[in-house]
N, C-alpha and C positions, 0 to 999 in steps of 0.2 A: 504494500500500500504506500504510494508515493505521490506527492503533488508538488510540482516545481513551477515557480513563477519568475519572470524577469523583473528586475528592479530598475526603474528609470526615473529621471526627473527632468523637468523643463522649467528653468527659472525658479526652482524650489517647489514647484507644483509636482508632487511625486505620485507616480502610478505604478501598480504592479501589472505585468502583462501575462495573461493566461492564454497560452497557445492551444487552441482547441483542436489543432491537427496533431498535436503531440500528447494531448490529454483527452481521454474519453469521457471523463466525468463532467456533467453539466452543473456549474455552480448555481446554488440557490441564493435568494436574497439574504437569508440568515447566515449562509457561509460567507458571503461578501462582508457582511457587518462584522463577523467575528475575525476574519482575516485582516480587515482594514483597521481594526481597533488598535490604537497606538499604545495602550497600556497592557493589553492582554493578548494582542495578536502581532502580526508582522508590521502593521501600521502603514497606511498610505492614504492619499486623497481620493483613491478609487481604484478600480480594476478595469483593464482593457481586455476584452475577449475577442479573439480573432486569430487568423483570418476566417471570416464567415461569409456566406452568401447572403446579401441583402438586395432584394429586387433584382436578383440575377447577376449582381456585380460583387467584386471583392470588397468586403467591408469590415467594420469593427463595431462591436457593441461596447458602449461606455457606461460603466456603473459607478454611481456615487458611493461614498462610504456607508451611507445608510441603507444600501441595497437597492435603491431606486435606479432606474435607467435614465441616463442623460441623452438628450437628442444629439448634442454635438459638444465638443470641447476642443478649443484651439490647441492648448498645450497637450491634451491627450492625443490629438492627431499628430503633432510633432513627435511625440514619444513613439506612437505606433509606427509612424513612417521610419523612424530610426530602427525600431525592432525588425521591421520587414527587411531592411537593408542588412542588419546584423545576422538575421536568420537565413539570408540568401533567397528570400521569396521574391524580392524585386531587384532586378539587375539594371533596369533602364534608369535614365536620369530623370524622367518624368513619368508619372502614372496617375491614375484616377482612383480615388478611394470613396466608398459609399458609407454614409452614416444613416441612422434611422430617419433623419430629417432632410438631408440634402447630400448631393455629390460634391466633392471637392477635388481639386487637382493639386498635386505635390510636385515640386521641382527641387531636386537636391543641388546643393552648392558645392559639395565635395564627395569624394569616393566613399568616405566613412559614413555619409548620411547624417552627419552631426548637425549640419545647418541646412535649412530648407525654407522655401517660400511656398506658402499654401494659399491658393485662391479660395476664399471662404464663401463667396457668393454674395447675393444682394442683401443689403440692410434695408429693413422697412422701418425707418425712423418715424416715431409718432404713431406707431401701429402695434397692436397686439397679435396680429396675424397678417399673412400676405393678402388676405381677402378683405381686410378692413379698408374702408373708403378713406380718402385723404381728409374729407371734412369731418371724419370721426376720430381725429387725432387723439391719442391717449396721453394725457399728462397727469402726473401724480403729485399732489401736494403732500409734503412731509414736513415734520417739525423736529428740530434738534437744538438743544441749548437755548430754548426760548425763541428761536428764529424760524421763519417759514422759508421753505425752499420748494422749487418745482422740478420734478423729475420728468424725463422723457422716456416713454416706452420704445423699445427697439426689438423687433423680431428678426432673428437671423438663423432660424432653425430651432433656437430656444429663445426665451423671453428675458429681456434685460430692462432695468430702470437706471438711467444715467442722471445723476444729480450734480450739477456744478456747485461748488462751494468755495469760499475764500480760504478756508482751512480744512484739511482732511485728516482723519486719524482712524486707527483701528477701532477705537471705542465708538466713534460716530457711525462707521459703516456697519458694525455689529448690531448696534441698537436699531438703526434704521432698517437694515436688511432683515433682521429677525422679525420685525413688525410687518414688513411687506410680504415676507414669505408666508406668514400666517393669515394674511388679509383675505377676506372672502372675495375680494375683487379679482384675485388671482388664484383660482382653485387648484391649478397645477403648479403653483409656486412661481417665483421670479428671482432672477439674479440681480443683485444690487451693486452699483458702482458709484462711489462719490469721486468727483474729479476736480482737480485744480489746474486751471490753464496758466502756464508760465509765459508762453509766447506762441507765435504762430506755428512753431514746430515741436513744442514740448508740452506734454500733459503728465501730471502725476495722478495716480489713482489708487484707491483702496477697494478691495473686492470682498463681497459676501455672496457665496454661491448657494443656490438652492440645493438642499440635500447634502451639503458638505460644510457649510459655515464659512468662517474666515479663511482665506487662502492667500498665499504669498504672490500668486500669479494666476492669470487667466487669459488665454489667447482670445477667446470669443468675446470676453468682456472688453479687452483692449480694442477690438474691431468696432464693437458697439459704441464705446466711448469716443473713438476717433470719428465715427460717422456722425454722431450728434454734434460734436464740437465743430466739425466741418460744415454741417447743415446750418448751424447757428452763426456761421461766419467768424468763428473764434480762432480757427486754425487753417493752415494750408492743407492740400490733399494728402501730403505725406507728413507723418508726425512720428516722433519718438514717444512711446507711452511708457512711463517709468512706474514700475511696480516695486514693492518691497523685495521681490525676488530677482529683479533685473529689468532690462529695458527691451521692449519689443518694437519693431518698426512696422507701421501700418500705413498702407496707401489706399485711399478711397477715390474712385473715379466719379465722373459727372453723373453716372446712373446709379451711384451708391453701391457699387460692387467693391468689396474689400478684399485685400490680400495682405497677409502678414508674413514677415520674415522672422523666424525664430530658430531655436536650437533645442537639442535634447542630448542627454548623456546617459550612458549605461552605468549603473552603480554596481550591478552584479546579478547573481541569481540566488534564490532562496528555495530550499526544500523544506516544506513543513514537516515537522516530526510526527511520528505515529501517535505520540502522546497527545499532541495538539489535535490531530484529526479525530482521535477517539473521543477526546473531551467534548468536542463540539459536534460529534457525529457527522463529520464531513467524509464523504465517500463511503458511508455506511451502507450496507446492503439494504435495499428497500424491501418492504414486506410484500 
């Protein structure tokens, strides 16, 4: 009885990679919660499962540490692209990868697959879905520290709320994000980013992710933040988005298509012990 996962990170956003071509067992939500637990498990911001077939294309399933499935993750895609290169599954410089919500294209910058540009697709700023009409723009009033702020919804395969503020902090995004995630207005949850505009080419952000909580980095969040800042006329099309875990480069075109340039690193591999598997009944024979 053995279960082995790859360990990777992208700007401090760490994921475990579960290769379902090398492992027959199908992870359950409770398995993911136990494995991702930082105190009693291996610890991670989530698990990437693949390569799998999604809509007839090579894809990846992305799971949050609470066991829920995420529609897309920019850093998760960087990590999985790096894993595909490491495992020898992808030999080309460019390829297409499918997620549950949209198709993205990946272009490696080097042979190691450590750096890449990913075309993340269209940003629907001011909308909670691609089908929402322009006149139904979704704005979110929030309060923090006795001050009122206005957030902008962005749909890009998953839903974000971008809130420009003069000062940003972990405390602020955790308080605001936890409240929005539980809001009846967003039954499927929402990712929250508070941003501080430095100049036309630099943004600072703090991120609270649905199903994961506070995180050092988020690629899709950076794309959403860059899109809103550009739409509001606060930045140029190409910006550096500074996160606690590092800096991501995002470019948004006139049609609000976003591409991000990021990186991923392999930390190593971990084999879960029989003791751990037995304790949490992972890979136990079903009745």
